N, C-alpha and C positions, 0 to 999 in steps of 0.2 A: 684309257687304256697305254698302253707303253707301245712305240713301235715296232714290228717286226724283226729289226736290227739289235736292238735293243736287246728284246728279250732273248733271241739266239746267246747272245754275249754274255747276257747274266746265266744261262745255262751252262755253256760250258765253263764256268769258273766255279760251280759247285763242286766240290770234292766228291770222290764216289768211294773214298773207305768206308769200312760198315756197312751197317745193312738198317740205318736209321732213315726213316722217311718222314722227320718232323718237317723238313724243309718245305714239302709239298700242302702244309696247312693252308687253308686259303687259295689253293692253286688246284688242287684234284682232289677227289675223295674215291676210295675203294671200299665196295661193301666186303664185310668180311663175313669167312665162313660161322653156319651155325653154330658148328662142334666147339668152338672156344681152343687152338689149339693150344697157347700157351697154358691154359689152366689143366687140359688135360696131362701135358708134361709134369707139370706139379704136384698132381694126383698121384701118377706113375711113381714119382720122384719121391714121396714118403714112404714109397715099399721097397727102394733099389738100394741095393748095398753098394753097388758100382757101376755108374752112369756115362754111357759116351754119345757125344751130340756129332754128329757129323757134317759136315762142310756148313761148320757155327756161321761163317760170315763175320760180323763186327763182334757175335756173343752176345747181341744184346735180347734175343728170345728164352735162350738158355738160361743167362745171367737171371731175367725177372721171374723164370718157371723155380729156378733153385729158390732162389728168398721168396717165395709167395708158399714154396712147400716145406721151409726151415728144416731140409733134409740134412744129415751130418755125413752121409754119404761120400765116397770118391765119385769126382768131378772131372771127367776129361773129355777133351773138344778136339776136333781135327779142323785144319781149314788150310788151303793150296794156294789163295793169292795172296802173297805175299804186306802189301798196304792194308790188309785187315789185319796181320797176326798181332801188330802193335795195339789195337783197339779191344780184340778181343780178348789178348792175354792183360789187360788193364780190368776189362772185366772179372775173369775167369780163373786165370793165373796159370792152370794147366792146358796151355794149346798146343798141339804137335803141328807143324809145319807138314801137310800130308796129305796127294790124292788119294791115299789108298789107306790101308787100316793097319798098320805098322803094330801088332799088339799079339801076345799071346793068343791060343786056342783058350777060349771058356772064359776069359775074366771079367765079362760085362751081364749083369743081367736086366739090363735095360739099356736100349742102344736107340736115340733118336734121330730126325732129321726133318729139317723145314726147307723145302723146296731145294730138296739136292738137284744138282744135274745130270748126275748118274747115280743110280744105286745096282753095287753090284751084290745082288743078293747071297750069295754062296759065302761071300767073305763076311757078311751080317751074322750070317749062321754061323760061320767058323768062331767070332769072337764072342759069341752069346754062350752064356751057360747053358744048359739044358731046360727045357720051359722057360727060357729067357725072351724076353718081348722087344719088338720093336715097331715102332709108332712114328709116323712120317706123315706130316702134308706134302703131297706135291702136286707139281703144277699139271693141271688135266691136259688134255688136247685141245690143241688150238686154242691156249690161252692168250688171249687179248689179240685175236686173230684179226679184229677192225682197225688195230694201229698198224697188226704187220703188213695188212691189203692195203692199206694207206699209203706205206713207203713201198712195198714192193709190189701192187699189183695184185691179181687174183692168185688165189691160190689155192690145191687140189685140197681136199677132204682131208681133216688129220686121221693120221693113220696110226697113232701112239698111244699112249698114254691114258687110253680108255681104262676106266677102273677095272673090269674085267680081265684086261691084260695087267694089271698092273697084281692083281691078284692070282693071275697064271701062274706070272714068273716067281711068285713068291711062294705056292706049293710046288713047283717045279724044284724049288731049294730046300726043300723038306720042312718047311712052314703050315704050321694052321692058321689058316687066317679066321679072324674074330671077329673083326668087320671091315669091310670097305664099302665108301663115301664118295660120290662128286656132288660139287656145287659149282654156277654157275655165277657169277657175281659181277655186279655194274659198275663200272669205273668213268667216273666225270673228269675231263681235265679243259680245265677255264681259262689256258692261256696256254701257246705257243711252246714256252718256256719250260713249265711241265711234261707235253711231252718230248721235248728234248733230251731231258733231262731223266724223265724217264726211261727211255729209249737207250742213254748211254748207260744207265745205272743194271737194268734189266737186259741182259745182253741176249738171252736167248731170243728176246721177240724177234729183232730183224739185226742178224749176225753181222758182225762187221759194220754196222752204223757208224756213222759220223754225222756231225751238224752239215759237215764242207759236201759231203758227198750227197747226203740227203736233203743239201737248201731248199730245191724246188718244191718236192714232194710235201717241206715242211711250210714253204709258204703255201702249198694250198689247204692244207690243216689251220694254218693260220686264219687264212680268208674263211673256211668255213666256222669257226670257233669267233669270230666277228660276226658272222650272219644268225648263228643259232646259241651263241652263249657258251658253246660247250661241245666238247669232241667225245661221245661215247663210244665206249670199249666193254668188251666181256672179258674179265678174266675166268679160267675155270682150274677147280681145284678138286685133289682128292685126299683123304683121308683112309691112311690105310693102317691097323692095328694087327700084327699077326704072331704067333708063339713059335719058338721053335720049338718041335717034339724031340729031335733025336742028338 
């Protein structure tokens, strides 16, 4: 195994653009939700005349769903992080640099979003047609809490993003919730480079994370991996599908 300093140097050198996790192959694995989000998006796209992907990242998931669906409708995406824009545009073409939804009312009959940082339900309802659909795989409560606590110490119980709370927010904005479901998914990290790069890339796990700031904590995790062969954490995901009524 490479030494601690070499592994951290390696993690620090990995580009952060896009939402491609192929670098982790052989270094970490994460169980995937049973519902198959990309397949669900592809199926919904076959019936959509105009679809919007919010916070698309590098456009990887939306592009694969479009290709799988064979959809010839209008496909638009938003992304706010500038380094992701050229990556997403190379895959999707029509990507708007925006945090919000700078679109006219009622122009999309499908809105999707995988792992949104925030979900502004009233704005999503505004841009959807009547009886339009929103499909989203959201980060659930306390996702990768084990990683967070390894860096930050003990944390209070998670208060947000429980399935029932997400459903209630949708209903308050005038949606009919068609389904909502949560799952807890095992993740295994086989070296400290994978841990450090994950924390650099998935910024909500430890807000403000840098390798330098958390070097001592990373060393403790490195020692655990050396003894146990892995560091185990659990991601949480919530699938919600909702229809605009009015």
